[in-house]
C-alpha positions in Angstrom: 5.3 -7.2 1.0 2.1 -8.7 2.3 -0.3 -11.0 0.4 -3.9 -10.0 1.2 -5.1 -13.0 -0.8 -3.8 -15.4 1.9 -3.1 -13.3 5.0 -6.3 -12.1 6.8 -4.2 -9.9 9.2 -2.8 -8.1 6.2 -6.4 -7.4 5.0 -7.3 -6.0 8.4 -4.2 -3.8 8.3 -4.9 -2.6 4.8 -8.5 -1.5 5.7 -7.9 -0.2 9.2 -4.5 1.5 8.9 -4.5 2.6 5.3 -8.3 3.0 4.7 -7.9 1.0 1.4 -9.7 -1.9 -0.1 -7.7 -1.9 -3.3 -4.4 -3.4 -4.4 -1.8 -2.5 -4.9 -1.5 -0.2 -1.9 2.1 0.8 -1.6 3.4 2.4 1.7 6.8 4.2 1.8 7.4 5.7 5.1 4.4 7.9 5.9 3.2 8.0 2.2 0.5 5.8 0.9 -0.3 5.2 -2.8 -3.4 3.3 -3.8 -3.1 2.0 -7.3 0.1 2.2 -9.3 1.8 5.3 -10.6 5.4 4.6 -11.5 6.4 8.3 -11.5 4.9 8.9 -8.1 6.5 5.7 -6.8 9.9 6.9 -8.0 9.4 10.2 -6.2 8.3 8.4 -3.0 11.4 6.2 -3.1 13.7 9.2 -3.8 12.7 11.0 -0.6 
């Protein structure tokens, strides 16, 4: 877990790597979820 409120490097990674300016941005393997969807998160974790 990275805290974008206190870690400038984490902000750069969020924007550059994941093209996101929103939190939460959840990364599981190659999958990226912007926002929170518990059903989708369960599916991502099950793979």
